[in-house]
C-alpha positions as CSV (number, residue, x, y, z in Angstrom):
1,M,26.4,62.2,97.0
2,N,29.7,62.7,98.8
3,N,28.0,65.2,101.1
4,L,28.2,64.4,104.8
5,K,25.1,66.5,105.6
6,A,23.1,64.5,103.0
7,M,24.5,61.3,104.5
8,A,23.3,62.4,108.0
9,E,19.8,63.0,106.6
10,V,19.7,59.5,105.0
11,I,20.7,57.9,108.3
12,Q,18.4,60.1,110.3
13,K,15.4,58.9,108.2
14,A,16.2,55.2,108.9
15,R,14.8,53.6,112.0
16,R,16.2,50.1,111.8
17,L,19.9,50.1,110.8
18,L,22.3,47.3,110.1
19,L,26.0,48.3,110.6
20,C,29.1,46.5,109.5
21,G,32.8,47.1,109.1
22,H,35.1,45.2,106.7
23,V,36.3,41.7,106.8
24,M,39.2,41.0,109.1
25,P,38.2,44.0,111.3
26,D,40.8,46.4,112.6
27,G,40.7,49.3,115.1
28,D,39.3,51.9,112.7
29,S,36.6,49.6,111.3
30,L,35.4,48.4,114.7
31,G,35.8,51.7,116.5
32,S,33.9,53.5,113.9
33,A,31.0,51.0,113.7
34,L,30.7,50.8,117.5
35,A,30.8,54.6,117.9
36,L,28.2,55.1,115.3
37,G,26.0,52.3,116.7
38,L,26.2,53.7,120.2
39,G,25.3,57.2,118.9
40,L,22.4,56.0,116.9
41,R,21.0,54.1,119.8
42,L,21.1,57.3,121.8
43,L,18.8,58.7,119.1
44,G,16.3,55.9,119.8
45,K,17.1,53.9,116.6
46,E,17.3,50.1,116.4
47,V,20.8,49.2,115.6
48,T,22.3,45.8,114.7
49,I,26.1,45.5,114.2
50,V,27.5,42.5,112.4
51,S,30.9,41.2,111.4
52,S,31.7,38.5,108.9
53,D,34.9,37.7,110.8
54,P,35.6,37.2,114.5
55,I,36.6,40.2,116.6
56,P,40.3,40.1,117.3
57,D,41.2,39.7,121.0
58,L,43.1,43.0,120.8
59,Y,39.8,44.9,120.5
60,Q,37.6,43.0,123.0
61,F,37.9,45.9,125.4
62,L,35.9,48.3,123.1
63,P,32.6,49.5,124.6
64,G,29.7,47.8,123.0
65,V,31.8,45.1,121.3
66,E,29.8,42.4,123.1
67,T,26.8,43.4,121.0
68,V,28.5,42.7,117.6
69,I,27.0,39.6,116.0
70,V,29.7,37.5,114.2
71,G,29.1,35.4,111.1
72,K,25.5,36.0,110.4
73,V,22.8,38.7,110.0
74,P,19.8,38.2,112.3
75,E,16.4,38.2,110.6
76,G,14.9,41.6,110.6
77,D,13.1,44.3,108.7
78,Y,16.1,46.7,108.2
79,D,15.8,50.1,106.5
80,L,19.5,50.7,105.8
81,L,22.8,48.9,105.7
82,V,25.7,51.3,106.8
83,A,29.2,50.0,105.7
84,V,32.0,51.8,107.5
85,D,35.8,52.0,106.7
86,F,35.5,50.3,103.3
87,S,33.9,51.1,99.9
88,V,34.8,48.0,97.9
89,Q,32.0,45.3,97.9
90,E,34.6,42.5,98.1
91,R,35.4,43.6,101.7
92,L,31.8,43.3,102.8
93,G,32.0,39.7,103.7
94,S,29.5,36.9,103.3
95,A,27.3,37.8,106.3
96,P,26.0,41.2,105.3
97,E,26.4,40.6,101.5
98,A,23.3,38.5,101.5
99,M,21.3,41.7,102.4
100,L,22.3,43.3,99.1
101,K,20.5,40.5,97.2
102,K,17.4,41.5,99.1
103,G,17.7,45.0,97.8
104,L,18.5,46.7,101.1
105,P,19.8,50.3,100.5
106,V,23.5,50.7,101.4
107,A,25.2,53.8,102.8
108,V,29.1,53.7,102.6
109,I,31.3,55.8,104.8
110,D,35.0,55.5,104.1
111,H,38.4,57.2,103.8
112,H,40.1,54.9,101.4
113,V,40.9,55.9,97.8
114,N,38.1,54.5,95.5
115,D,36.5,56.2,92.6
116,R,33.5,53.9,92.5
117,P,32.2,52.9,95.9
118,F,29.4,50.3,95.9
119,G,26.8,52.0,98.0
120,H,23.5,53.6,97.0
121,Y,24.7,56.5,99.2
122,N,28.4,57.2,99.4
123,Y,30.6,59.5,101.5
124,V,34.4,59.0,101.0
125,R,36.8,61.5,102.4
126,T,40.4,60.4,101.6
127,A,41.9,63.4,103.5
128,A,40.6,61.9,106.7
129,A,43.2,60.1,108.7
130,A,40.7,57.5,109.8
131,T,37.0,56.8,109.2
132,G,36.7,57.5,112.9
133,E,37.2,61.2,112.1
134,I,34.3,61.1,109.7
135,I,32.0,59.3,112.1
136,M,32.9,62.0,114.7
137,D,31.7,64.7,112.3
138,L,28.6,62.7,111.4
139,L,27.7,62.3,115.1
140,D,28.0,66.1,115.4
141,L,25.6,66.6,112.5
142,L,23.2,64.1,114.1
143,Q,23.6,66.2,117.4
144,V,24.8,63.2,119.4
145,D,26.8,64.0,122.5
146,L,30.2,62.4,122.7
147,E,29.7,60.2,125.8
148,L,32.8,58.4,127.1
149,D,32.0,55.0,125.5
150,I,31.6,56.7,122.1
151,A,34.8,58.7,122.6
152,I,36.8,55.6,123.5
153,N,35.7,53.9,120.3
154,L,36.5,57.0,118.2
155,Y,39.9,57.4,119.9
156,T,40.8,53.8,119.1
157,A,39.7,54.2,115.5
158,I,42.0,57.3,115.1
159,V,45.0,56.2,117.1
160,T,45.3,52.8,115.3
161,D,44.9,54.2,111.8
162,T,47.5,56.9,112.4
163,G,50.0,54.5,114.1
164,S,49.6,56.4,117.3
165,F,49.9,59.7,115.4
166,R,53.2,58.7,113.7
167,Y,51.9,58.3,110.1
168,E,51.9,61.1,107.6
169,N,48.1,61.0,107.4
170,T,48.0,62.7,110.8
171,T,46.9,66.3,110.5
172,S,46.1,69.3,112.7
173,E,42.4,68.3,112.4
174,T,43.3,64.8,113.7
175,H,44.9,66.3,116.8
176,A,42.0,68.8,117.3
177,K,39.5,65.9,117.2
178,T,41.6,63.9,119.5
179,A,41.8,66.8,122.0
180,R,38.0,66.8,122.0
181,L,38.0,63.0,122.8
182,L,40.5,63.4,125.6
183,A,38.3,66.1,127.1
184,C,35.6,63.4,127.3
185,G,37.8,61.5,129.7
186,V,39.4,59.0,127.4
187,P,42.1,57.1,129.4
188,V,45.0,57.5,127.0
189,S,47.6,55.6,129.0
190,R,45.4,52.6,129.6
191,L,44.3,52.4,126.0
192,S,47.9,52.8,124.7
193,N,48.9,49.8,126.8
194,R,46.0,47.8,125.6
195,I,46.5,48.6,121.9
196,F,50.3,49.0,121.6
197,G,51.9,47.9,124.8
198,E,50.6,44.3,125.2
199,Q,50.7,41.2,123.0
200,P,49.9,37.6,123.6
201,L,52.9,35.2,123.7
202,V,51.8,33.6,120.4
203,S,52.2,37.0,118.6
204,L,55.9,37.1,119.7
205,K,56.3,33.5,118.6
206,L,54.8,34.4,115.2
207,L,57.1,37.4,115.0
208,E,60.2,35.2,115.7
209,A,59.1,32.8,112.9
210,A,58.2,35.6,110.5
211,L,61.6,37.4,111.0
212,G,63.2,34.1,109.8
213,T,61.7,34.8,106.4
214,L,62.8,38.4,106.2
215,E,64.5,39.3,102.9
216,V,65.9,42.6,101.6
217,S,66.4,43.4,97.9
218,P,70.0,44.1,96.6
219,C,69.2,47.8,96.3
220,G,68.3,47.8,100.0
221,Q,65.0,49.7,99.4
222,I,62.5,46.8,99.5
223,A,62.1,44.3,102.4
224,W,59.5,41.5,102.7
225,M,58.4,38.6,104.9
226,S,56.5,35.5,103.8
227,I,53.8,34.1,106.1
228,S,52.8,30.6,105.0
229,G,49.9,28.7,106.4
230,A,52.3,26.1,107.7
231,L,54.3,28.8,109.5
232,I,51.1,30.1,111.2
233,R,50.1,26.6,112.3
234,S,53.6,25.9,113.6
235,V,53.2,28.5,116.3
236,E,49.4,28.0,116.7
237,A,48.7,31.5,115.6
238,S,45.8,33.0,113.6
239,D,45.1,35.9,111.3
240,Q,44.6,38.3,114.2
241,H,48.2,37.8,115.3
242,I,49.6,39.0,111.9
243,E,48.5,42.6,112.5
244,G,51.6,44.8,112.9
245,L,54.1,42.4,111.4
246,I,54.6,44.6,108.4
247,N,56.1,47.4,110.6
248,Y,59.2,45.3,111.1
249,P,60.6,45.2,107.5
250,R,59.4,48.8,107.3
251,K,61.7,49.8,110.2
252,I,64.9,48.8,108.4
253,K,67.0,51.8,107.7
254,G,67.1,52.5,103.9
255,V,64.0,50.5,103.2
256,E,61.3,52.5,101.3
257,L,58.9,49.7,100.6
258,A,57.8,46.9,103.0
259,I,55.7,43.9,101.9
260,V,54.2,41.0,103.8
261,F,52.9,38.0,101.9
262,R,50.2,36.0,103.7
263,E,49.2,32.7,102.3
264,L,45.4,32.4,102.6
265,D,45.2,29.0,101.0
266,E,47.0,27.1,98.3
267,Q,45.7,29.4,95.6
268,R,45.4,32.8,97.2
269,V,47.8,35.2,98.8
270,K,47.1,38.4,100.7
271,V,49.7,41.1,100.1
272,S,50.2,44.1,102.4
273,F,52.3,47.1,101.3
274,R,53.7,50.0,103.4
275,S,56.0,52.8,102.2
276,K,57.8,55.6,104.0
277,Y,58.2,58.6,101.8
278,Q,58.0,58.1,98.0
279,V,56.1,55.0,96.7
280,D,52.4,55.3,96.3
281,V,51.5,51.8,97.3
282,N,47.8,52.4,96.5
283,L,48.9,52.5,92.8
284,L,51.0,49.4,93.3
285,A,48.2,47.5,94.9
286,G,45.8,48.7,92.2
287,K,47.7,46.9,89.6
288,F,46.6,43.7,91.3
289,G,43.0,44.7,92.0
290,G,43.6,46.1,95.4
291,G,43.9,49.5,97.0
292,G,43.9,51.6,100.1
293,H,46.1,54.6,100.9
294,V,49.2,56.2,99.5
295,R,51.5,54.7,102.2
296,A,49.4,51.7,103.3
297,S,47.6,49.4,100.9
298,G,47.0,45.8,100.0
299,C,45.5,43.2,97.6
300,T,44.7,39.6,97.3
301,V,46.3,37.7,94.4
302,D,45.4,34.3,93.0
303,G,48.3,31.9,92.8
304,R,50.7,30.0,95.0
305,L,52.8,31.8,97.5
306,A,56.1,31.5,95.4
307,Q,54.4,32.6,92.2
308,V,52.7,35.6,93.8
309,K,55.9,36.7,95.5
310,E,57.8,36.5,92.1
311,L,55.0,38.5,90.4
312,I,54.8,41.2,93.1
313,L,58.5,41.6,93.6
314,K,59.2,42.0,89.9
315,E,56.7,44.9,89.8
316,A,58.1,46.4,93.0
317,K,61.7,46.1,91.8
318,D,60.8,47.6,88.5
319,L,59.7,50.8,90.3
320,F,63.1,51.3,91.7
321,R,65.0,50.1,88.7
322,E,63.2,52.6,86.5
323,G,63.5,55.3,89.1
324,S,59.7,55.8,88.7
325,H,58.8,55.6,92.4
326,G,59.6,59.2,93.0
327,R,56.8,60.3,90.7
328,H,54.3,58.7,93.0
329,S,55.3,60.7,96.0
């Protein structure tokens, strides 16, 4: 498919829609799903939004977030499942995945690099800075007015996935779309404080503990932190408090590649990658079954924390040792 007009037609034909973002929801995932849900309800459609994982406290202010059903899919005669901000079935989560077994048609809307999205209908635009940009275009095609609540969700989607417009995925189109949202009355200062300017005390305690694990390679171009389950428990933190930690090793002058290792359990480690200018971390993550973007990507690797670190760091150091990272820019 990969035609947004055709996607709009598919959604327009459905009356009862099930919407979901990916596991461990972030600002783009939640903002996009909520904006689309609010827009479809304005068209008179029955919309149910679900999330396999709890909504992070950070995003509890989003308009409509109280309608998201966590951990289960209510019984219902749905016409279509719309998955936003991911195109790999593994990120669907257990709650909506059961619907696939019932044969429910799936529409995927995403901006991550993936040659084989899992939906029956797929629209993937990797040039978009955020899925929120795509949802905004989709709502235009559906002739939905950008009411303030929709605009707040879309702004959150875009501002979080561009790092407050600091990442290189930010384009002139991104700013043009944001200008439209501001014209709707989006309270930029208040949202900036909510998203970037405030953190619970436990997040700072986790940061303090995580910085104690910070290491830098001899070449000075790779930096990483290791977040064990014991470390998280020691400060009474949870997964939602890990968001943003990877920005700290990335800030180090001279570092090109930042990595955070997060121990999920004794046999699984989530690995997050960020790069500044040269390394295509989507390719690096892809070697371990993951993916994402050129400058931001991740994967989940089976094995103990020490083993996974050794495996990943060897691959990462080989990039710099061979001088091959420049070819991925």
